[in-house]
C-alpha positions in Angstrom: 0.0 0.0 0.0 1.4 3.4 -0.9 1.4 6.5 1.2 -1.4 8.2 -0.7 -3.7 5.2 -0.1 -2.8 5.0 3.6 -3.6 8.7 4.0 -6.9 8.2 2.2 -7.9 5.3 4.4 -6.9 7.3 7.6 -8.9 10.3 6.3 -12.0 8.2 5.6 -11.9 6.7 9.1 -11.4 10.0 10.8 -14.1 11.7 8.8 -16.5 8.9 9.6 -15.8 9.1 13.3 -16.2 12.9 13.2 -19.5 12.6 11.4 -20.7 10.0 13.9 -19.7 12.1 16.9 -21.3 15.3 15.5 -24.6 13.5 14.8 -24.5 12.0 18.2 -23.9 15.3 19.9 -26.8 16.9 17.9 -29.1 14.1 18.8 -28.2 14.3 22.5 -28.7 18.1 22.6 -32.1 17.9 20.8 -33.3 15.1 23.2 -32.2 17.0 26.3 -34.0 20.2 25.2 -37.0 18.2 24.0 -37.5 16.4 27.3 -37.5 19.7 29.3 -39.5 21.9 27.0 -42.8 23.0 28.4 -45.5 23.1 25.7 -48.0 25.8 26.4 -48.6 27.7 23.1 -48.1 27.5 19.3 -44.5 28.7 19.4 -43.5 26.1 21.9 -45.5 23.4 20.1 -43.7 24.2 16.8 -40.4 24.0 18.6 -41.4 20.7 20.2 -42.3 19.3 16.7 -39.1 20.5 15.2 -37.0 18.9 18.0 -39.1 15.7 17.5 -38.2 15.7 13.8 -34.5 16.3 14.5 -34.6 13.3 16.8 -36.4 11.1 14.3 -34.1 12.0 11.4 -31.1 11.5 13.7 -32.3 7.9 14.5 -32.6 7.1 10.8 -29.2 8.6 10.1 -27.7 6.6 13.0 -28.9 3.4 11.3 -27.4 4.5 8.0 -24.2 5.5 9.7 -23.9 2.1 11.3 -24.0 0.5 7.8 -21.5 3.1 6.6 -19.3 2.3 9.5 -19.2 -1.4 8.5 -18.2 -0.3 5.0 -15.5 2.1 6.3 -14.2 -0.7 8.5 -14.0 -3.0 5.5 -12.1 -0.4 3.5 -9.7 0.1 6.5 -9.2 -3.6 6.9 -8.7 -4.3 3.2 -6.3 -1.4 2.5 -4.4 -1.2 5.7 -1.0 -2.8 6.2 -1.1 -6.3 7.7 0.4 -5.3 11.1 -2.2 -2.5 11.6 -5.0 -4.8 10.6 -3.7 -7.4 13.1 -3.6 -5.0 16.0 -6.9 -3.5 15.2 -8.5 -7.0 15.2 -6.8 -7.8 18.5 -8.1 -4.6 20.1 -11.6 -5.1 18.8 -11.7 -8.7 20.1 -10.3 -7.6 23.5 -12.8 -4.8 23.8 -15.7 -7.0 22.9 -14.6 -9.6 25.5 -14.1 -6.9 28.1 -17.6 -5.4 27.4 -19.3 -8.9 27.6 -17.3 -10.0 30.7 -16.3 -6.9 32.7 -13.8 -7.3 35.5 -15.5 -7.6 38.9 -13.7 -4.4 40.1 -15.4 -2.4 37.5 -18.8 -4.0 38.0 -18.9 -2.7 41.7 -18.2 0.9 40.9 -21.9 1.9 41.2 
């Protein structure tokens, strides 16, 4: 893999994660404001409806982004150098195992 391809792959991954984070932040902000908004007149009702649409569209975009994430991951795995792909796979497997079977010390935090 040449340097230009490596930069392209890194850029795609970074842009995808940035897009996902931005959408997540927007969705959280809309949901927080939506849940505390008192609806008492037409203006507040219109605002409530707008926030509801933002949240609904955000849910649809999250689903589309999860599919895009799989495609970005496929591109990264296919075009990355073998050593990077190996370590990425090891980290993902370790993270999945850690999430499914958390250490007892972490489970007692709450």
